[in-house]
C-alpha positions as CSV (number, residue, x, y, z in Angstrom):
1,G,-9.8,-7.8,12.4
2,V,-9.7,-9.8,15.7
3,D,-6.0,-10.4,15.0
4,M,-5.5,-6.6,14.8
5,G,-7.3,-6.0,18.1
6,M,-5.5,-8.9,19.8
7,R,-2.0,-7.7,18.6
8,A,-2.7,-4.1,19.7
9,M,-3.7,-5.2,23.2
10,V,-1.1,-8.0,23.7
11,S,1.8,-5.8,22.6
12,R,0.6,-2.8,24.7
13,F,0.1,-4.8,27.9
14,F,3.3,-6.8,27.4
15,G,5.2,-3.6,26.9
16,S,3.8,-2.2,30.1
17,G,4.9,-5.3,32.0
18,D,1.4,-6.7,32.6
19,R,1.9,-10.1,31.2
20,E,-1.0,-11.7,33.0
21,L,-3.4,-9.3,31.3
22,A,-1.7,-9.9,27.9
23,L,-2.1,-13.7,28.4
24,R,-5.8,-13.2,29.1
25,V,-6.2,-11.2,25.9
26,A,-4.4,-14.0,24.0
27,G,-6.8,-16.6,25.5
28,Q,-9.9,-14.6,24.6
29,A,-8.6,-14.2,21.0
30,L,-8.2,-18.0,20.7
31,L,-11.8,-18.5,22.0
32,M,-13.0,-15.9,19.4
33,G,-11.0,-17.8,16.8
34,G,-13.1,-20.9,17.5
35,V,-16.3,-18.9,17.0
36,L,-15.0,-17.4,13.8
37,T,-14.1,-20.8,12.5
38,I,-17.6,-22.0,12.8
39,I,-18.9,-18.9,10.9
40,L,-16.3,-19.1,8.2
41,A,-16.6,-22.9,7.7
42,S,-20.4,-22.9,7.5
43,S,-20.7,-19.9,5.1
44,G,-17.8,-21.2,2.9
45,I,-19.2,-24.7,2.6
46,F,-22.8,-23.7,1.9
47,W,-22.1,-20.8,-0.5
48,R,-18.8,-21.8,-2.1
49,R,-20.4,-22.0,-5.6
50,E,-22.1,-18.7,-5.2
51,F,-18.8,-17.0,-4.2
52,L,-17.1,-18.2,-7.3
53,E,-20.1,-17.2,-9.5
54,L,-20.0,-13.8,-7.9
55,L,-16.4,-13.5,-9.1
56,G,-17.5,-14.2,-12.7
57,A,-15.9,-17.6,-12.9
58,A,-16.6,-19.8,-15.9
59,P,-18.7,-23.0,-15.2
60,A,-15.7,-25.3,-15.4
61,V,-13.9,-23.1,-12.9
62,V,-16.9,-23.1,-10.6
63,E,-17.0,-26.9,-10.7
64,Q,-13.3,-27.4,-9.8
65,G,-13.2,-24.4,-7.5
66,S,-16.2,-25.5,-5.4
67,G,-14.4,-28.8,-4.7
68,Y,-11.3,-26.9,-3.6
69,L,-13.3,-24.6,-1.4
70,M,-15.2,-27.5,0.2
71,I,-12.0,-28.9,1.6
72,L,-10.4,-25.6,2.4
73,F,-13.3,-24.3,4.4
74,S,-13.8,-27.7,6.1
75,G,-10.2,-27.3,7.5
76,V,-10.3,-23.5,7.9
77,I,-9.6,-23.9,11.7
78,T,-6.0,-24.9,10.8
79,M,-5.4,-21.5,9.1
80,V,-7.2,-19.5,11.8
81,Y,-5.1,-20.9,14.6
82,M,-1.9,-20.7,12.6
83,F,-2.6,-17.1,12.0
84,F,-3.8,-16.2,15.5
85,V,-1.0,-18.0,17.4
86,S,1.6,-16.5,15.1
87,G,0.2,-13.1,15.8
88,I,0.3,-13.7,19.6
89,L,4.0,-14.7,19.6
90,Q,4.9,-11.9,17.2
91,S,3.2,-9.4,19.5
92,I,5.6,-10.2,22.3
93,G,8.6,-9.9,20.0
94,D,9.0,-13.6,19.3
95,A,9.0,-13.8,15.5
96,R,11.5,-16.7,15.3
97,T,9.1,-19.4,16.5
98,P,6.4,-18.6,13.9
99,M,9.0,-18.3,11.2
100,R,10.5,-21.7,12.0
101,I,7.1,-23.4,12.2
102,G,5.9,-21.6,9.1
103,A,8.9,-22.8,7.2
104,I,8.1,-26.4,8.2
105,A,4.5,-25.9,7.1
106,F,5.5,-24.5,3.7
107,A,8.0,-27.3,3.2
108,V,5.4,-29.9,4.0
109,N,3.0,-28.1,1.6
110,I,5.5,-28.2,-1.2
111,V,5.9,-32.0,-0.8
112,L,2.2,-32.7,-0.4
113,D,1.0,-30.6,-3.3
114,P,2.3,-32.7,-6.2
115,L,1.6,-35.8,-4.2
116,F,-2.1,-35.1,-3.8
117,I,-2.6,-33.2,-7.1
118,F,-1.0,-35.8,-9.4
119,G,-1.2,-38.9,-7.2
120,Y,1.5,-41.4,-6.4
121,G,1.3,-45.1,-5.7
122,P,-1.9,-45.8,-3.6
123,I,-2.6,-42.0,-3.4
124,P,-5.1,-41.1,-6.0
125,A,-4.8,-37.9,-8.2
126,L,-7.1,-35.4,-6.7
127,G,-6.3,-32.5,-9.0
128,V,-7.4,-29.1,-7.6
129,K,-8.8,-30.7,-4.5
130,G,-5.4,-32.1,-3.8
131,A,-4.0,-28.6,-3.5
132,A,-6.6,-27.7,-0.9
133,L,-5.9,-30.9,1.1
134,A,-2.2,-30.2,1.1
135,T,-2.9,-26.7,2.4
136,V,-5.2,-27.9,5.2
137,L,-2.8,-30.6,6.4
138,S,0.3,-28.4,6.3
139,R,-1.4,-25.6,8.1
140,G,-2.9,-28.1,10.6
141,L,0.6,-29.3,11.5
142,A,1.8,-25.7,11.9
143,G,-1.2,-24.8,14.1
144,L,-0.6,-27.7,16.4
145,L,3.1,-26.9,16.7
146,L,2.4,-23.2,17.4
147,L,-0.2,-24.1,20.1
148,R,2.4,-26.3,21.7
149,A,4.9,-23.5,21.6
150,L,2.4,-21.1,23.2
151,F,1.6,-23.5,26.0
152,T,5.3,-24.2,26.7
153,H,6.8,-20.7,26.0
154,A,9.5,-19.6,28.4
155,E,8.4,-16.0,28.7
156,F,4.7,-16.1,27.7
157,R,3.2,-19.4,28.7
158,L,-0.5,-19.7,28.2
159,R,-2.5,-21.7,30.8
160,W,-5.9,-23.2,30.6
161,H,-7.4,-20.6,33.0
162,H,-6.5,-17.9,30.5
163,L,-9.1,-19.5,28.2
164,Q,-12.0,-18.8,30.6
165,P,-14.4,-16.4,28.9
166,D,-13.9,-12.8,29.9
167,F,-16.6,-10.8,28.1
168,T,-15.1,-7.4,29.2
169,L,-11.9,-8.2,27.4
170,V,-13.8,-9.6,24.4
171,R,-15.7,-6.3,24.1
172,R,-12.4,-4.4,24.3
173,I,-10.9,-6.6,21.5
174,L,-14.0,-6.1,19.4
175,R,-13.9,-2.3,19.8
176,I,-10.6,-2.4,17.9
177,A,-11.4,-5.5,15.8
178,L,-14.7,-4.5,14.2
179,P,-13.3,-1.5,12.3
180,G,-10.3,-3.6,11.3
181,S,-12.7,-6.3,10.0
182,A,-14.6,-3.7,8.1
183,Q,-11.4,-2.5,6.5
184,I,-10.6,-6.0,5.4
185,A,-14.1,-6.3,4.1
186,C,-13.5,-3.2,2.0
187,Y,-10.5,-4.8,0.4
188,S,-12.4,-8.1,-0.2
189,T,-15.4,-6.4,-1.6
190,S,-13.4,-4.1,-3.9
191,D,-11.4,-7.2,-5.0
192,V,-14.6,-9.0,-6.0
193,F,-15.9,-6.0,-8.1
194,A,-12.4,-5.2,-9.4
195,T,-12.1,-8.8,-10.7
196,R,-15.4,-8.4,-12.4
197,L,-14.3,-5.2,-14.1
198,V,-11.1,-6.8,-15.3
199,A,-12.9,-9.9,-16.5
200,V,-14.8,-7.7,-19.0
201,F,-11.6,-7.5,-21.0
202,G,-11.2,-11.2,-21.4
203,T,-9.3,-14.2,-20.1
204,A,-5.9,-12.8,-20.9
205,A,-6.6,-9.7,-18.8
206,V,-7.7,-11.9,-15.8
207,A,-4.7,-14.1,-16.2
208,A,-2.3,-11.2,-16.4
209,F,-3.9,-9.6,-13.4
210,G,-3.6,-12.8,-11.4
211,V,0.1,-13.4,-12.4
212,T,1.0,-9.7,-11.6
213,G,-0.7,-10.0,-8.3
214,R,1.4,-13.1,-7.4
215,C,4.6,-11.2,-8.5
216,V,3.8,-8.1,-6.4
217,M,2.9,-10.4,-3.5
218,V,6.6,-11.5,-3.4
219,V,7.7,-8.0,-2.4
220,M,4.6,-7.5,-0.2
221,I,5.4,-10.6,1.9
222,V,8.4,-8.8,3.2
223,G,6.2,-5.8,3.9
224,F,3.7,-8.0,5.8
225,G,6.5,-9.2,8.1
226,L,7.8,-5.6,8.6
227,G,4.3,-4.4,9.1
228,G,3.8,-6.9,11.9
229,A,7.0,-5.8,13.4
230,T,5.9,-2.2,13.2
231,A,2.6,-3.0,15.0
232,T,4.5,-4.8,17.7
233,M,7.1,-2.1,18.3
234,V,4.4,0.6,18.3
235,G,2.3,-1.3,20.8
236,Q,5.1,-2.2,23.1
237,N,6.6,1.2,23.1
238,L,3.3,2.9,23.8
239,G,2.8,0.5,26.6
240,A,6.2,1.5,28.0
241,N,5.2,5.2,27.6
242,R,7.8,5.7,24.8
243,A,5.8,7.3,22.0
244,D,9.0,8.9,20.7
245,R,10.7,5.5,20.3
246,A,7.6,4.1,18.7
247,E,7.6,6.9,16.0
248,R,11.3,6.4,15.3
249,S,10.9,2.7,14.9
250,V,8.1,3.3,12.3
251,W,10.3,5.6,10.2
252,L,13.3,3.2,10.4
253,I,11.2,0.2,9.3
254,A,9.7,2.3,6.4
255,G,13.1,3.3,5.3
256,L,14.4,-0.2,5.3
257,Y,11.4,-1.5,3.4
258,T,11.7,1.3,0.8
259,A,15.4,0.5,0.2
260,F,14.4,-3.2,-0.5
261,L,11.6,-2.0,-2.8
262,V,14.0,0.2,-4.8
263,I,16.1,-2.9,-5.5
264,A,13.0,-5.0,-6.3
265,A,11.7,-2.3,-8.7
266,G,15.1,-2.3,-10.5
267,L,14.6,-6.0,-11.2
268,F,10.9,-6.1,-11.9
269,F,10.6,-3.2,-14.3
270,P,13.3,-4.1,-17.0
271,Y,12.6,-7.9,-16.7
272,A,8.8,-7.8,-16.5
273,G,8.3,-9.9,-19.6
274,E,10.7,-12.6,-18.5
275,I,9.1,-12.7,-15.1
276,I,5.6,-13.1,-16.6
277,R,6.9,-15.9,-18.9
278,L,7.8,-17.9,-15.8
279,F,4.1,-18.4,-15.2
280,T,2.7,-18.6,-18.7
281,Q,3.7,-18.9,-22.4
282,D,0.5,-17.5,-23.8
283,A,1.5,-14.6,-26.0
284,E,-1.4,-12.4,-25.3
285,T,-1.2,-12.9,-21.5
286,V,2.5,-12.2,-21.6
287,A,2.0,-9.0,-23.5
288,V,-0.8,-7.7,-21.2
289,G,1.0,-8.9,-18.1
290,T,4.3,-7.2,-19.0
291,I,2.6,-3.8,-19.1
292,C,0.6,-4.6,-16.0
293,L,3.6,-5.6,-14.0
294,R,5.6,-2.5,-15.1
295,I,2.8,-0.1,-14.1
296,S,2.4,-2.0,-10.8
297,T,6.2,-1.6,-10.2
298,L,5.8,2.2,-10.3
299,G,3.6,1.9,-7.2
300,F,6.3,0.0,-5.2
301,F,7.5,3.2,-3.5
302,F,4.1,3.8,-2.0
303,I,3.6,0.3,-0.6
304,P,5.5,1.2,2.7
305,L,2.9,4.0,3.3
306,N,0.1,1.4,3.3
307,L,1.8,-1.5,5.0
308,V,4.1,0.2,7.5
309,F,2.3,3.4,8.4
310,G,-1.1,1.6,8.2
311,R,0.1,-1.2,10.5
312,A,1.6,1.4,12.9
313,L,-1.9,3.0,13.3
314,Q,-3.4,-0.4,13.9
315,G,-0.7,-1.4,16.4
316,A,-1.6,1.7,18.4
317,G,-5.2,0.5,18.4
318,D,-6.5,3.1,15.9
319,T,-8.4,1.0,13.4
320,I,-11.2,3.5,12.6
321,S,-9.0,5.9,10.7
322,P,-7.5,3.3,8.4
323,L,-11.0,2.0,7.8
324,V,-12.2,5.4,6.6
325,M,-9.2,5.8,4.3
326,T,-9.5,2.3,2.8
327,A,-13.2,2.6,2.4
328,F,-12.8,5.8,0.3
329,A,-9.8,4.6,-1.7
330,R,-10.9,1.0,-2.4
331,L,-14.6,1.5,-3.1
332,P,-15.6,4.7,-4.8
333,L,-12.1,5.7,-6.0
334,L,-10.7,2.4,-7.2
335,L,-14.0,1.1,-8.8
336,G,-14.6,4.5,-10.4
337,L,-11.2,4.5,-11.9
338,L,-11.4,0.9,-13.1
339,Y,-14.7,1.7,-14.8
340,A,-13.8,5.2,-16.2
341,L,-10.1,5.0,-17.3
342,P,-10.5,2.2,-19.9
343,R,-13.7,3.6,-21.3
344,Y,-13.3,7.4,-21.3
345,T,-9.5,7.8,-22.0
346,D,-7.1,6.5,-24.6
347,L,-5.5,4.1,-22.2
348,G,-7.7,1.2,-23.0
349,I,-7.0,-1.9,-20.9
350,D,-3.9,-0.2,-19.4
351,G,-6.4,2.1,-17.7
352,L,-7.1,-0.8,-15.3
353,W,-3.5,-1.0,-14.1
354,Y,-3.2,2.8,-13.7
355,G,-6.4,2.7,-11.7
356,F,-4.8,0.3,-9.2
357,L,-1.6,2.4,-9.2
358,L,-3.4,5.7,-8.4
359,T,-5.5,4.1,-5.7
360,G,-2.5,2.8,-3.9
361,I,-0.8,6.2,-4.0
362,V,-3.9,8.0,-2.6
363,E,-4.5,5.5,0.1
364,G,-0.8,5.5,1.2
365,L,-0.6,9.3,1.3
366,L,-3.7,9.5,3.4
367,K,-2.2,7.1,6.0
368,L,1.1,9.0,6.0
369,I,-0.7,12.3,6.6
370,W,-2.8,10.8,9.4
371,F,0.3,9.2,11.0
372,Q,2.0,12.6,11.0
373,R,-0.8,14.2,12.9
374,G,0.2,12.0,15.9
375,K,-3.2,11.3,17.4
376,W,-2.3,7.6,17.5
377,K,0.1,8.4,20.3
378,T,-2.7,8.9,22.7
379,Q,-4.9,6.0,21.5
380,R,-6.4,3.9,24.3
381,V,-6.9,0.2,24.1
């Protein structure tokens, strides 16, 4: 949520030519990131077992998962600053620096994962905890490199005086951030309860749901990048008083992403079974996962409505409207469908996957309709 507020304001002020104010917003966001780190780390460390139990995890999973979360939350500052500084640079149109540093971090993570999970030489085998340690160390390296890039940037160089607390700017960021945070909380809350509803149908259903989610995330990663670009272009063009160009950029990005998703759907739908088998050889999980992935593929064409048009609204500083739409779609609608469709129709377990599909369609159409109304063009930040 803070990232949304920061991006909307930095891109808007940068687009209007007021770089000093944009830098001050960036500085306040970094200070807020420090406060958020304390909250996230303390809550995660103290309640990590309860979080896993809330998800319905088996005792063995809670035992291993709590060790994983202990390390992950202890080093959460690395992920917060990697996320925030990447957002600052992307908001001024510099996506290459975060991409290069992110690539370094992922490469380091790939090397460290087997090293810490399985052990090698004097390095003990840490198992699941090793995966968390690899994540924290690789993200920590990325965070340091990104901060260095921000303090030495040719066009947008942060100075120490930009980090002096400015509570007026903090309030302005929070005015945009709090609805954005609430929207993310809706996603998180619905995911928790959705996982519980899926878990009723057994381990194979949970495994199929998890594998399908990973597969869909492959195409959504592209959307996250394009969504970030959308928010930046909307913010900068509104700052330059070019609402017309902002709108054209949104439709162009949505069109490009849709073309990509058409190709992805053409691969995912016919080869769903083969894709699921890349993750597991369990026959029941493969059978359930194949249907799950095929149904999810039908929703690919509505993903741009959520990721592109939704991020366009946020880039303009309108985070309240997406919150209302998400709260409706992800809580009463999704959870109601996940409960009712498998029980009161002939769909059985497939009703779960149709529930997710219908929710994505409704949420996406709501965002498209609101975008078309055009009120975001006069949104103040």
